[in-house]
C-alpha positions in Angstrom: 85.2 160.7 -67.1 83.4 159.7 -65.3 82.4 157.1 -67.9 79.4 154.9 -67.9 78.3 151.8 -69.7 76.0 153.0 -72.5 74.0 149.8 -72.9 74.8 147.6 -69.9 75.9 144.6 -71.9 78.5 143.8 -74.6 77.8 145.4 -78.0 79.1 142.2 -79.7 78.5 139.1 -77.5 79.5 136.3 -79.9 82.4 135.2 -82.2 81.1 136.2 -85.6 83.4 134.9 -88.3 85.6 133.3 -85.5 86.7 136.8 -84.5 87.2 137.2 -80.8 85.2 140.3 -79.8 88.1 142.4 -78.4 90.3 145.3 -79.4 87.7 147.5 -81.0 88.6 150.8 -82.9 85.8 153.2 -83.9 86.0 155.5 -86.9 83.9 157.7 -89.1 83.5 157.4 -92.9 81.2 159.5 -95.0 79.0 160.4 -92.0 78.6 156.8 -90.8 80.4 155.2 -87.8 82.1 151.9 -88.0 84.0 149.6 -85.6 86.8 147.3 -86.6 87.7 144.6 -84.0 89.0 141.1 -83.5 91.4 138.7 -82.1 92.4 135.1 -82.5 93.6 135.8 -86.1 90.2 137.1 -87.3 89.2 140.7 -87.9 85.7 142.1 -88.6 84.2 145.4 -89.5 80.7 146.3 -88.3 78.5 149.4 -88.7 77.3 151.3 -85.7 73.8 152.7 -85.2 73.6 156.4 -85.0 73.1 156.3 -81.2 76.0 153.8 -80.8 73.8 151.5 -78.8 73.6 148.7 -81.4 74.9 147.5 -84.8 73.1 147.9 -88.1 73.5 145.8 -91.2 75.4 146.8 -94.2 73.6 147.5 -97.4 73.7 143.8 -98.4 72.2 142.7 -95.1 75.4 141.3 -93.6 76.2 142.2 -90.0 79.9 142.0 -90.4 82.6 142.1 -93.1 85.8 140.0 -92.9 88.8 142.3 -92.9 91.4 139.8 -91.9 94.8 140.6 -93.5 97.8 138.2 -93.7 99.4 137.5 -90.3 96.7 139.3 -88.4 96.6 138.6 -84.6 94.7 141.4 -82.9 94.8 145.2 -82.2 93.1 146.7 -85.2 93.4 150.4 -86.0 91.9 152.2 -89.0 92.4 155.9 -89.8 92.4 158.3 -92.8 95.2 160.6 -93.7 95.3 162.7 -96.9 92.7 160.6 -98.7 94.3 157.2 -97.9 93.1 154.7 -95.3 95.6 153.0 -93.1 94.8 149.6 -91.5 97.3 148.8 -88.7 97.3 145.7 -86.6 99.4 143.4 -84.4 101.1 140.3 -85.9 103.3 137.6 -84.5 103.1 136.1 -81.0 102.5 138.5 -78.2 104.7 136.4 -75.9 107.7 136.5 -78.2 110.0 138.8 -80.1 107.9 138.3 -83.2 105.1 140.6 -81.9 105.0 143.7 -84.1 102.7 146.2 -85.8 102.1 145.8 -89.5 100.1 148.0 -91.8 98.3 148.2 -95.2 96.9 151.1 -97.2 93.8 151.5 -99.3 91.5 154.0 -100.9 88.6 153.3 -98.5 88.1 151.6 -95.1 86.5 148.7 -97.0 89.7 147.9 -99.0 91.2 146.5 -101.0 94.4 147.2 -99.0 98.0 147.0 -100.2 100.3 145.4 -97.6 103.1 147.8 -96.7 105.0 145.8 -94.0 106.2 146.2 -90.4 106.2 149.6 -88.9 107.1 148.7 -85.3 108.9 145.7 -83.7 111.8 144.6 -81.7 114.4 147.3 -81.1 117.3 145.9 -79.1 118.7 146.8 -76.6 115.7 148.9 -75.6 112.7 146.5 -75.9 110.9 143.6 -77.5 107.3 142.6 -78.1 106.1 145.9 -79.3 102.5 146.0 -80.5 98.9 146.4 -79.6 98.7 150.0 -80.3 96.5 153.0 -81.1 97.2 156.2 -83.0 96.2 159.9 -82.5 96.6 163.0 -84.6 97.0 166.3 -82.9 93.9 168.2 -83.9 94.4 170.7 -86.8 97.8 169.3 -87.7 99.5 166.4 -89.4 101.3 165.5 -86.2 100.7 161.8 -85.5 101.5 159.6 -82.4 101.4 155.9 -81.8 100.7 154.5 -78.3 101.7 150.9 -77.8 103.1 148.4 -75.3 106.5 146.8 -75.2 108.6 144.6 -73.0 111.6 146.4 -71.7 115.0 144.7 -71.7 115.9 143.2 -69.4 112.4 141.6 -69.3 110.7 140.6 -66.1 108.6 138.0 -67.9 106.3 137.6 -70.8 103.5 139.6 -69.2 105.7 142.5 -68.1 104.9 145.3 -70.5 105.0 149.1 -70.4 102.9 151.6 -72.2 104.7 154.0 -74.6 104.0 156.8 -76.9 106.2 157.9 -79.8 106.0 160.1 -82.9 104.7 158.5 -86.0 105.9 160.1 -89.3 105.1 159.6 -92.9 107.5 159.8 -96.0 106.7 161.8 -99.1 104.8 158.8 -100.6 102.5 158.6 -97.5 104.2 155.5 -96.2 104.6 155.2 -92.4 108.3 155.5 -91.5 109.5 152.8 -89.1 108.7 153.9 -85.5 111.8 154.7 -83.5 111.3 153.8 -79.9 112.4 156.4 -77.3 113.3 155.8 -73.7 
């Protein structure tokens, strides 16, 4: 920082496709910038203008594409690794033990995606309610990290969460190994 608001208003100010305009994640694909976002069980993909101050339509004229996978709740993340696109998102109820991170894999950020399953969830006796994450790769390496929140045990209530970062690893097939929470 210091950071400043680039346009002085929300970039998305309405519920297109019933997707709550929250939890955005920006990524590049073939020289163009995109944003995946959503909540309330709907997920959209939009294309950003070169100056990041507005949205531009897709080639077919649509302003958004529905990307909602099964069991989607919120917290979209989209990234590329070794030619594959990973679409991660939170599922379950954020106030319960069912809150978790699922993921799917495809050949492009537009899909289709193959559902792979849960990668992060309850891990007793350490924590419950793990989800709403982001990922980062150490530049120039294949070292990946996941940053997320969880409810420590014993819990101080449904809204008590802590932010955590753990290693995210892949197996020989490119599948994400289950995330092991650390203290």
